[in-house]
N, C-alpha and C positions, 0 to 999 in steps of 0.2 A: 550501408553502415552497424559494426556492430558497439555496442551499449557499451560504455565504460565496467569494468566489474571487475570484484576478487572472488578468488574461489577458494576455498580452505578443504580440508578432508578429503579421506578420500570410499567413503563408507558406499555399500551400494543405494543407497534411496539419498540424490539430488535433490534440497529443500533453494527453493528461491527467495528470497525476499525482495521485498517488493517496496517502496519507502510512500511515503504519504504527498502528498500536494506541497506542503510548509518545508519539505526536507529534499532529502538527498540520501545516498546510501550509508552517508554518515548516521545515519539514527541504528541504527545496527548495531551500532560498536559494540552493546555489552551485551551480544548474541552469538554474531556474525564467529567467534571465536570458538568461544562455548561448545558450542551447533555443531561446528566439526568437529572437537575434542571429544564430542559425545557420540560418534560413530556416525555422522552423514556429510556424503558432499555441500558444502554449503555454497551459494552463489548469491552478492548483492549486487546490485545494477544502479546506472543512473541513470533512470526513464528520459528522453529525449529532453531538453529543456533544464534540467535539473543537471546539478555535481560539475560531472566531467565532459556529460556529454552533452555539443550543442545542436540547436535545431536547423537544418541544412535543407530539409526534404517536407509534405507533405508526408502523413505517417498516422500508422493504429499502433499506438502502445503494444498491444496485445500479438502485435503479431513481431515485431521488435523480438518481443519476449519468445516467440517461436525463433526467432533469428542466433538471438543468444544458446539458445539450449543447442540449436547444430551445431553453431561453430563449439560449443563447450563434448558434443560427442553429447550427450545426455535424451535417451526418447522421452522419456518422460519423469515430472518432477512433481512434488507437493510445493506448492504455491504458495506464502504467507504474503500477504498484503495488509499495507493501514494506508484507512483511508481510500487517496485514491488508489493506492495501490491496491488496494481490494475491490477496486471497480476493477480496473488494470484484471490483476486475478479471476472475476467472475466474467472477462473476457474473453481472458484468453479460453476459458471453460466450456464457452460455446463455440469458440470459435474453431477448437483443436482438444477435442473433448480425447482423445486418442493419445496427447501426450500431457494427459494430465492425471493423479495418481491421488490428490485430496488440497482443499484449501483448506484454511488460516484466514477471516478475515477482523484484522483487530480493527472495532469502528468504522467500520468499511463504509465507503461511502458506494452505489449501484449505478449500474448503467441502464435503468431504465428511469422515465421521470420521476421525481417528485419533486410539491407543492412547497418552497422552502416558507420557512415560519418566517413568520416578522424581522424575529432578532438575523437571519440570517437572511434575513434583502435585504437588511440596515447595515448589516459590516461590507455586504457585496456592495453598495451603495457609497459608504462613505469611504472605501479601498478604491474601489475605483476615482471618485475623487483626488484622495489621495496622487496615483497612479497619473489622470488625466494635468491634473498640475504640479508633478515631477516630482514631489514628498516620496523619493520612493523610500526614505528610511524613514517617514511616520508611517505608510505604509507594510511596512517590515513590524516594525514598534505593532498595532492595531494588529497583524497576524499571531505575534508571538503572544499577544494579552489574551484571543482567544483560546485560541488550540491549542497552551502548555496549562493543563491540568494544579489542582491544588498542591501534587506530588512532585511539582514540578522545580526542582533549587536550579539554581543561578544556573550554574555550567550546562543545565538541562537548555537552558533558558538561552543564552551565547550562543545556544549550537542551533537551538533553531530558529537565532533570529541571520545568524550566520549562512546557514542551509537556504531560509527564506531570502534574503538579498541575494544570493546569489544567485538562484532562480529566477528573480526580479530583472536581474543583469542582464541572460540570456534568450530570456521570451521576449521582452521588450526590444532586446533587439536586433529578434526574427523577425523576418517579412511578414505579414496577413500569411499571403496562401502557402509557408509553408508550414501552416498546424496543425494539429491532427483533425485525423476525419472521421467522424460520426461512424459510430462500430452497427449502428442498426442493428442493436441487442432487445429486443423484447421481456415480459413479463415470462413470455410461457418457453424463448429457450433458457431463460435462468430457472424453467419451472424442469428443463427435460437435460440440467445439471444430475451426473447420477457419481460421484463420488463423494468419501465421506467427508464435511464441514462441519468448523467448528468457524461458528458467532460468537464474539466476541462485542460487548458492550462495556461501553463508563458508564458508574453512576453520572457522575460528573459532566462528561459528554454536554455538545447542545445538544438540546432534545429529538432536533433534526436525526442526526443517527443514531440516537435508539433506536428512536419508531423505524428507521432503514435495515438498523436490523433485526426486530423485531418481525420486519415483513419479509425480507428473504428469508429469513432463517422458517419462516414458512410459507413460502414458494418454493423451497429447495428438499427433495424429499429424503436425504439421506445429510440432515444439519442437527447440530447440536447449538445450542443457545446457551452461554455461561456471560454474567454481566459481574461486572467486575466492582464492588464499592468504592475503593479505592481509584479509579481510573477515570482520567478525564477525556482529552482526543488520544492522546501520544503513551499508549501506559509505556512500549519501550523502552520510551524517552525517562517518563517519569516513574517506574520500578523499575528497573532494570533484569535484577536477580527474579522475583515474583517474574513476571514476564519470560525469561530463559524458564523457571519452574516450569510455567501454563506448556508451553512451549513445547522442552524436552518431554513434561511424561504427556499430552499426547500424540508426538510424532513415534513414541516410544508402543503406545498402546495402538497404530494403526498397522489395520493385519502386514505380512511381506509381502502378500500378491500383490495386495490397494498398492502399495504404495513403494515399492523397490519402482527403483527407474531399471531399467535394462540398455 
């Protein structure tokens, strides 16, 4: 199955935008076309169980992204991943290093074990209780309240609500056996990622993700860590123009041999 996706631009550098676990490809509305206008070939997709891509079989998200690149005829790409999308980007870089030109990780999760804080455990406990009670609306509102930072305006919060509600609808309707398979990625694997990586954390994010970002940056041999003093968990929605400038500047600074999609 080919992931639902959009493409724009015809530049030599392919940039793939991977959404967070509470969003879908619409979270990149503020950056998608502008990155294409800046000279990049840009792809944004809905991973399985999000947006317009159903859950129809057991899968590995990283391999789905590889299959999408095959479908588009792109040998290599820069992967930009937000939260869960950052985890997928790291898995992709481990499983398909020859297809990976560079990574940008925005408030990313990681594919290795993390001991969740009490705050995060309490959140997931409350979310699970609401979903088991059939109160999808309350579970959706719970996610919007936690993951949208202080600079997320009403439109951004409404969009996150719509995207998270859609994800719940798809995922709750899917057979359990059609879920994602474990990637098996280890800390040692992450240490072998040789491409340039920009790791971005938000000063107002859940502390777990700031800690994950710092740990991930320390593991990667060619990583640069940036903390945004204004950001919560979803900077692309909280301050779209500033996030666009961050991405544009970073992509422009990548060396052509390392980042070109051949």
